[in-house]
N, C-alpha and C positions, 0 to 999 in steps of 0.2 A: 504494500500500500504506500502511496506517495501523497503527501498532503502539505499544503502551504499554510503558514500562520503569520499573521501580522504581529509585529513587535512594537511596543511603545516605550519611548525614552531610552533607546539604545544610543548611548552618547559617545562610544569609543570604537573605532575600527579595530584596534588591537584586541579589545575585549570580544568583539564579534568573532575574531579568529580563534581566540581561546575557547569560546563557547562551541564553535564548529568542531574544533579538534576533539574536545571532550565528548561531544555527542556522537561523533563518528566511532569512538571507542566502545560505546555501549553495545552489549550483546544483542544481536538481532538487527542492528542498523546496517543497511546496505550503503547508504550515502546520506549526507546532511550538508546543508548550506545555510550560513547565516550571513545575510547581506546588510551591511551597515547603511549603504546608500538608500536602499529601498525599504529598510526596516522590516524585512521579511525573513522567515526561516522556512526551509523546506526539509522535510524528513522523509526518507524512503526506507521503510523497515518491514520486517515480517508482520503479516496481518495478525497473527495470534498474539504477538507481543506489543502491538502498536500503542495501545492505551498506556501500558506500563512505561514504554519508552518515552512517550510524550510527557508523562509525569516526571520521569527522571530528567528529561531535557529542561523542563520548567525549573527544577531544583538547581541544575547546573547554571542556568541563566541567572537565577537569583544569587548564587554563590559568587559568580563573576562580577555581576553588576546589579546590586540590590534594588535599584530604582527601575530596572527594565521589567516590563510585563509582557506576557504572551496573551494576545487577544484571541478569544475563541469565538 
């Protein structure tokens, strides 16, 4: 499954890179992109683990940049 999410208050391109790298390392993730310019995140992951991966991605984003939110 591949899905795009809007991000709010992503203020740092370096932080976006850190988020992307960490999300890519999650078990079940095929690919992930965090784009600072468009304020979007794309996750491509196994269908059966997708919801858990999204929850973990939200936690990663908060740990890297506490003011950044994922808009569902």
